[in-house]
N, CA and C of each residue as an Amber inpcrd file, in Angstrom:
protein
   258
  99.4330000  53.0060000 121.0740000  99.4550000  54.3940000 120.6760000
  98.1450000  55.0490000 121.1000000  98.2440000  56.2210000 121.6520000
  97.0800000  56.9880000 122.0880000  97.0310000  58.2500000 121.2530000
  95.9230000  58.4770000 120.5750000  95.8030000  59.6290000 119.6930000
  95.4880000  60.8930000 120.4700000  96.1080000  62.0060000 120.0790000
  95.8430000  63.3100000 120.6620000  95.1030000  64.1360000 119.6220000
  93.9050000  64.5990000 119.9720000  93.1080000  65.4080000 119.0500000
  93.2010000  66.8770000 119.4260000  93.6180000  67.7010000 118.4640000
  93.7290000  69.1370000 118.6760000  93.0940000  69.8480000 117.4950000
  92.9270000  71.1500000 117.6320000  92.4380000  71.9330000 116.5000000
  93.4420000  71.8460000 115.3660000  92.9800000  72.0190000 114.1510000
  93.8490000  71.8840000 112.9860000  95.0340000  72.8520000 113.0280000
  94.7970000  74.0690000 113.4790000  95.8620000  75.0710000 113.5070000
  96.5140000  75.1980000 114.8820000  96.3710000  74.1810000 115.7410000
  96.8920000  74.2070000 117.1010000  98.4210000  74.2780000 117.0970000
  98.9840000  75.1730000 117.8790000 100.4360000  75.2790000 118.0160000
 100.7510000  76.0220000 119.3060000 101.1180000  75.2950000 120.3250000
 101.4330000  75.9280000 121.6040000 102.5660000  75.1640000 122.2640000
 103.7020000  75.7840000 122.3880000 104.8520000  75.1230000 123.0010000
 104.7090000  74.9800000 124.4990000 103.6660000  75.5740000 125.0800000
 103.4080000  75.4010000 126.5100000 102.9600000  73.9620000 126.7810000
 102.3490000  73.3230000 125.8020000 101.8400000  71.9690000 125.9930000
 102.9670000  70.9340000 125.9240000 102.9900000  70.0260000 126.8790000
 104.0420000  69.0380000 127.0630000 104.2660000  68.1920000 125.8110000
 103.2110000  67.8000000 125.1500000 103.3210000  66.9440000 123.9730000
 103.2350000  67.7430000 122.6690000 103.7170000  68.9660000 122.6720000
 103.6850000  69.8600000 121.5140000 104.2640000  69.1700000 120.2670000
 103.5360000  69.2640000 119.1620000 104.0100000  68.7390000 117.8890000
 103.8850000  67.2430000 117.7080000 103.2820000  66.5470000 118.6560000
 103.1310000  65.0910000 118.5400000 101.6630000  64.7410000 118.4170000
 101.3390000  63.9140000 117.4490000  99.9550000  63.4950000 117.2470000
  99.5970000  62.2780000 118.0860000 100.5780000  61.6250000 118.6790000
 100.3130000  60.4520000 119.4960000 101.3690000  60.3530000 120.5880000
 101.0500000  59.6260000 121.6340000 101.9880000  59.3810000 122.7280000
 101.9380000  57.9030000 123.0860000 102.9830000  57.4290000 123.7320000
 102.9930000  56.0550000 124.2190000 102.2480000  56.0040000 125.5430000
 101.6500000  54.8800000 125.8300000 100.8260000  54.7370000 127.0260000
 101.5930000  55.0590000 128.3050000 102.8700000  54.6650000 128.3980000
 103.6170000  54.8760000 129.6340000 104.0650000  56.3260000 129.8290000
 103.7860000  57.1910000 128.8610000 104.1410000  58.5990000 128.9960000
 103.0910000  59.4130000 129.7490000 101.9420000  58.8080000 129.9870000
 100.8750000  59.5250000 130.6920000 100.3380000  58.6860000 131.8440000
  99.7270000  59.3640000 132.8040000  99.1550000  58.7160000 133.9780000
  97.6950000  59.1450000 134.0880000  96.8090000  58.1890000 134.3200000
  95.3990000  58.4970000 134.5280000  95.1910000  58.7310000 136.0200000
  94.5540000  59.8440000 136.3570000  94.3230000  60.2080000 137.7480000
  92.8450000  60.5230000 137.9700000  92.4160000  60.3940000 139.2050000
  91.0480000  60.7210000 139.5940000  91.0930000  61.5730000 140.8500000
  90.2590000  62.6060000 140.8820000  90.1400000  63.4340000 142.0830000
  88.6920000  63.8780000 142.2220000  88.3580000  64.3550000 143.4050000
  87.0060000  64.8280000 143.6590000  86.9650000  66.3360000 143.4690000
  86.0400000  66.7840000 142.6190000  85.8640000  68.2040000 142.3370000
  84.3950000  68.5420000 142.5620000  84.1260000  69.4330000 143.5020000
  82.7600000  69.8320000 143.8420000  81.8620000  68.6250000 144.1180000
  82.4120000  67.6470000 144.8330000  81.6430000  66.4790000 145.2310000
  81.4600000  65.4190000 144.1580000  82.0900000  65.5850000 143.0070000
  81.9730000  64.6020000 141.9220000  83.3510000  64.0730000 141.5590000
  83.3810000  62.8430000 141.0750000  84.6310000  62.2340000 140.6560000
  85.0310000  62.7680000 139.2790000  86.2790000  63.2010000 139.1450000
  86.7980000  63.7440000 137.8940000  88.0310000  62.9280000 137.4900000
  87.9840000  62.3130000 136.3140000  89.0860000  61.5110000 135.8130000
  89.7550000  62.2570000 134.6710000  91.0660000  62.2820000 134.6960000
  91.8490000  63.0010000 133.6960000  93.1990000  62.3070000 133.5390000
  93.9880000  62.7680000 132.6070000  95.3320000  62.2370000 132.4030000
  96.3200000  63.3900000 132.4160000  97.5690000  63.0790000 132.7690000
  98.6220000  64.0810000 132.6950000  99.9380000  63.3680000 132.4020000
 100.9560000  64.0980000 131.9450000 102.2460000  63.4620000 131.6680000
 102.7970000  62.7810000 132.9200000 103.5150000  61.6720000 132.7280000
 104.0940000  60.9690000 133.8610000 105.2560000  61.7460000 134.4730000
 105.8070000  62.6990000 133.7350000 106.8660000  63.5540000 134.2520000
 106.2560000  64.5470000 135.2440000 106.7930000  64.6400000 136.4730000
 106.2250000  65.5700000 137.4580000 106.1910000  67.0070000 136.9460000
 105.1320000  67.7100000 137.2700000 104.9850000  69.0900000 136.8460000
 103.6940000  69.6880000 137.3480000 103.4680000  70.9340000 136.9880000
 102.2640000  71.6650000 137.3580000 101.4320000  71.8270000 136.0890000
 100.4520000  70.9390000 135.8710000  99.7120000  70.8780000 134.6150000
  98.2610000  71.3130000 134.7540000  97.7030000  71.7990000 133.6550000
  96.2920000  72.1560000 133.5630000  95.7750000  71.6700000 132.2150000
  94.4520000  71.5960000 132.0780000  93.8590000  71.1750000 130.8100000
  94.1650000  72.2060000 129.7350000  94.7320000  71.7420000 128.6410000
  95.1360000  72.6430000 127.5640000  94.3510000  72.4550000 126.2840000
  93.1960000  71.8050000 126.3550000  92.3730000  71.6370000 125.1620000
  92.6580000  70.3630000 124.3970000  93.3890000  69.4360000 124.9830000
  93.7590000  68.1920000 124.3190000  92.9310000  67.0370000 124.8780000
  92.4460000  66.1820000 123.9780000  91.6310000  65.0250000 124.3530000
  92.3640000  63.7490000 123.9400000  92.3890000  62.7460000 124.8240000
  92.9780000  61.4400000 124.5130000  91.8650000  60.4550000 124.1960000
  92.1410000  59.5880000 123.2150000  91.1510000  58.5830000 122.8430000
  91.8320000  57.4920000 122.0350000  91.4410000  56.2600000 122.2700000
  91.8840000  55.1560000 121.4290000  90.6440000  54.3460000 121.0670000
  90.6210000  53.8200000 119.8860000  89.4080000  53.1280000 119.4420000
  89.6130000  51.6310000 119.2640000  90.8030000  51.1230000 119.5380000
  91.0260000  49.6970000 119.3030000  90.8150000  48.8250000 120.5310000
  90.5220000  49.4040000 121.6850000  90.2040000  48.6350000 122.8750000
  91.3970000  48.0800000 123.6250000  92.6030000  48.2850000 123.1380000
  93.7880000  47.7730000 123.8220000  93.9880000  48.4870000 125.1590000
  93.6790000  49.7690000 125.1940000  93.8070000  50.5570000 126.4200000
  92.4090000  50.9590000 126.8760000  91.7330000  50.1470000 127.6680000
  90.3430000  50.4240000 128.0380000  90.1400000  51.7570000 128.7580000
  91.1700000  52.2540000 129.4460000  91.0080000  53.5280000 130.1360000
  90.8720000  54.7000000 129.1750000  91.1430000  54.4840000 127.8910000
  91.0250000  55.5510000 126.9020000  89.9470000  55.2690000 125.8500000
  89.0620000  54.3050000 126.1160000  87.9700000  54.0470000 125.1750000
  87.0030000  55.2210000 125.1220000  86.8360000  55.9070000 126.2340000
  86.0470000  57.1350000 126.2710000  87.0190000  58.3060000 126.2320000
  86.6920000  59.3700000 125.5240000  87.5940000  60.5310000 125.4900000
  87.9220000  61.0260000 126.8990000  89.1780000  61.3560000 127.1160000
  89.6720000  61.7640000 128.4220000  90.4870000  63.0430000 128.2660000
  90.2280000  64.0260000 129.1160000  90.9670000  65.2830000 129.0340000
  92.4090000  65.0680000 129.4800000  93.3320000  65.6360000 128.7070000
  94.7480000  65.5620000 129.0290000  95.2040000  66.8890000 129.6040000
  95.6490000  66.8610000 130.8340000  96.1860000  68.0530000 131.4830000
  97.6740000  68.1150000 131.1330000  97.9990000  68.7600000 130.0140000
  99.3960000  68.8190000 129.5920000  99.9120000  70.2440000 129.4200000
  99.1050000  71.2190000 129.7730000  99.5380000  72.6200000 129.6710000
 100.4430000  72.9210000 130.8660000 101.6950000  73.2290000 130.5930000
 102.6840000  73.4480000 131.6360000 102.5060000  74.8290000 132.2450000
 101.9100000  74.8700000 133.4140000 101.5990000  76.1510000 134.0470000
 102.8480000  76.8990000 134.5040000 103.9480000  76.1960000 134.6990000
 105.2030000  76.8630000 135.0550000 105.7260000  77.7200000 133.9020000
 105.3310000  77.3680000 132.6700000 105.7740000  78.1290000 131.4980000
 104.7590000  79.1760000 131.0710000 103.5770000  79.1600000 131.6800000
 102.5170000  80.1110000 131.3400000 103.0390000  81.5370000 131.4940000
 102.8700000  82.3210000 130.4690000 103.3040000  83.7170000 130.4980000
 104.7280000  83.9310000 130.0220000 105.5500000  82.8920000 129.9580000
 106.9350000  83.0320000 129.4910000 107.0760000  82.9590000 127.9870000
 106.0820000  82.3710000 127.3010000 106.2060000  82.1630000 125.8590000
 105.6900000  83.3420000 125.0540000 105.1620000  84.3510000 125.7020000
 104.5900000  85.4680000 124.9530000 105.5180000  86.6360000 124.9090000
């Protein structure tokens, strides 16, 4: 189980994992890309889509998933839905 930390009053249906406090490891993919000459590591849903960082951080503290021992930004904001929910 990977914990998702959000603000207490967080509620946005644009986010892929809306309403869930945790996700299974196989539901997300860790990716790395170069941004302005530096390596940037992030996670996004394994389901193909157009995602951006939506303010969600992934972290696990039990060491079972070493890639999440350090907080990692989750790009789960569905940009295809941006502007449609308002």
